[in-house]
N, C-alpha and C positions, 0 to 999 in steps of 0.2 A: 395543544402544545403551541406556544407562540415563538419559541426560540430553541435552538440546539447549538452545541459547541463542537467544532471539529478541532481536536487536539493534534495538530500536525504542523510542521514547519514547511511542508511541501507546497510550493507555489502551484504546481500542477494539480495536486489534489484539491487545493482551495478553489482554484478556478473551475475545475470540473464540477465539484459538488455545488458551487454557487450557481452555475448554469443549470444544473439538474433540478434544483428546488426553486428556481426563480419563478415568481408568480404563484407560488403555492401558499402564500400567506404565512410563511414562517421566516423568522430572522435567523440567519446563519452567522455565527461569530467564530472567531479563531483564537487559538492560544497555542503556546509551545509547552511541551513537557520538559522540565529541567533535567530529570534523570536521564543519562545517556542510554541509548538503546543497546542491547547486547550485540557483540560482534559475531557475524556468522562464522561457523567453523566447519572443518571437514569431518565427516564421519557419521553424520545424522541426516536422515532424509530431509531434503530441502523443504518439503511440505510441512514437516514437523517443526522445523526451525522457524518458518515464517509464522506459524501459529503461536509458538512460544514467545516470539518477539512481540507479536501483537498483544498477547495477554500481558506481557511485561509492561507494555505501554499503558494498557488499560488499568493495571494495578497502580502504576505511578500516577496516572491522571486522577484516579480516585484519591490516592494519598495526598496529592497536591490540590485537591478540589476546593479546599477552603480558600486557596489563593487564586486559582485560575477559574473557579466556577462557584463563587460564593452564593449564587442563587439556586444551586442544586439542579441545574438543567441537565437534560439528557446529553451524553457525550458520545462522540464517534472517534475511534482511533483506527489506524490501519498500518500494515507493513507489507512490503513487497520484496521478493528475492527472485533472481533469475537462476535457473537450474542449468548447470553445465550440459552441453549437448550429449556428452558421453558418460556422465556420472551423476546419478540422482542424489548423491551425497555430497556433491561439491557445489556450494552456493556461490554465486557471483553477486556480491553486494555492491555497495557504493565505492567506487575507486577512490583511493586516497591521494592519487597524483596522476600525472600524465602517463607515466610508464605503466601503471596498473590499468588505466583506462585503455591504453593501446593493447595490452595483453588480453583483456577481456574481449575487445572488438575482434582481435585476430582469432580467438577461440570461437566466436560466433559467426564469423564471416563464412558465407556459403553453406550455413547449417540451419537446421531447425532446433528450437529449444522451447522449454516451458517457462512461462512467467507465472509465479505464484503470488497471489495477494490474499491476505487475511484481514478481515475487518471485524471490529468489535463495537457493539452498541452497549453502552453502560447506562443502566436505568437507576435513577436516584432512589434512596429509601422512600417508601410510600407510594412509588409508582406502581400502578396496577398492571401487571404484565399478563396480557390475555394470550395464553398458550405459549409454547416454546417452538421457535422456528429455526434456531441455529443448529450448527453441527454439535455444539456443546454449550453448556451454560455453567457459569461460576457465580459464587456469591462472595463478595469482598466488602467487608465493613458496612454491611447493610445494602450495598449496591448489588444488583443483578447484572451480570455481563453475558451477553449472547455473542457467540463467535462463529464466523463463517470463513471458509477457505475455498478458493476456486483457482483454476489455472486457465491460461490461454496458450496456444502454440503459435510462435512467431518464427518466420523464416527470414534470414538475412541473405541478401545477395552476396556474391563473392565481390567484396568491395576493394580488395587489393590494397597495396601499400598507400596509394593515393587517397583512397577512401578513408583509411584509418587515420592518415595525417589530417585530412579535412575535418573529420569528426572530433579528433582530439584537440586540434587548434581552435575549434569553434567554442570549446568550453561547455558544450551541451551535456557532457558526461557528468558534470559536477552534481552530486546529490542524487544520481540516478542509478538504480540497481542495474548491473550489467554494463554500465557505462554508456547507455544510449537513451534517447528520449523519442519514443515512437510518434509523439505528436509534435516533435521539434525538428532538429537538423537531420535526424536519422530517418525521417518519414519517407524519403526517396529511396531508401535502401531496404526497407523491411515490409513484409506482408503479413497480415493477420490470417493464419491458416485455420485456426479452430478457436472457439470461445468468443468472448466479448472484449471490446477495447477497455472496458472498466478494469478488468483484471490486469491489464498491462499498464494502465495509467495509475493504478494503486488501490482499487477497491474490489471487494467481492461483489459481483453482480447481484447475488441473492441477498446480501446485506443491504444493498441499495434498494432492492425491491421491498424489503421489510421496512426500511426507513420511510419510503414513500407511502406505504400503507399506514404507518403510524402518523404521518403528517396529515394524510388524506382525510 
């Protein structure tokens, strides 16, 4: 395998995966999926919603592969949702404005919550898949799609009104599930209690392990 594609607009995911595969002899390229991702809704377990969103992205990456991936290379997609501290069926997705971001940060302040990340690896037709490692596997237009979902537990300090204003004004909430970036402006306010930072930054750790094995 000489190259793979990460189908994601997330700068943080692009930076993290680039650093992870650096020096491994594989070229990492990036593209965006044109089809909008589904909006999170109340009423379904957040873990199920993040899996469904990731599979949706994988399906559309495959449908758009003639344009974004004409060489038929292996593709990686991912999705992340924050689970409300009190309700496993209430997802905190990407805020659509300052008020939504502030509301999410107020909900998380002084609390622990789960961050769910689902990652899919899509194998092009003809790829010899040696064993199944994912939580589930799907077949879409000749592609095999393995899917993994993991969570980490993050604790927010009680950041108070001043902390909320600081984080909202920084703009670091933009495009971030839950309205914060654990590797950015929010780093001084949060602690990883359980799990791995990949799950907070946007990848299932087990999927990354699988990807490294494939490269290796």
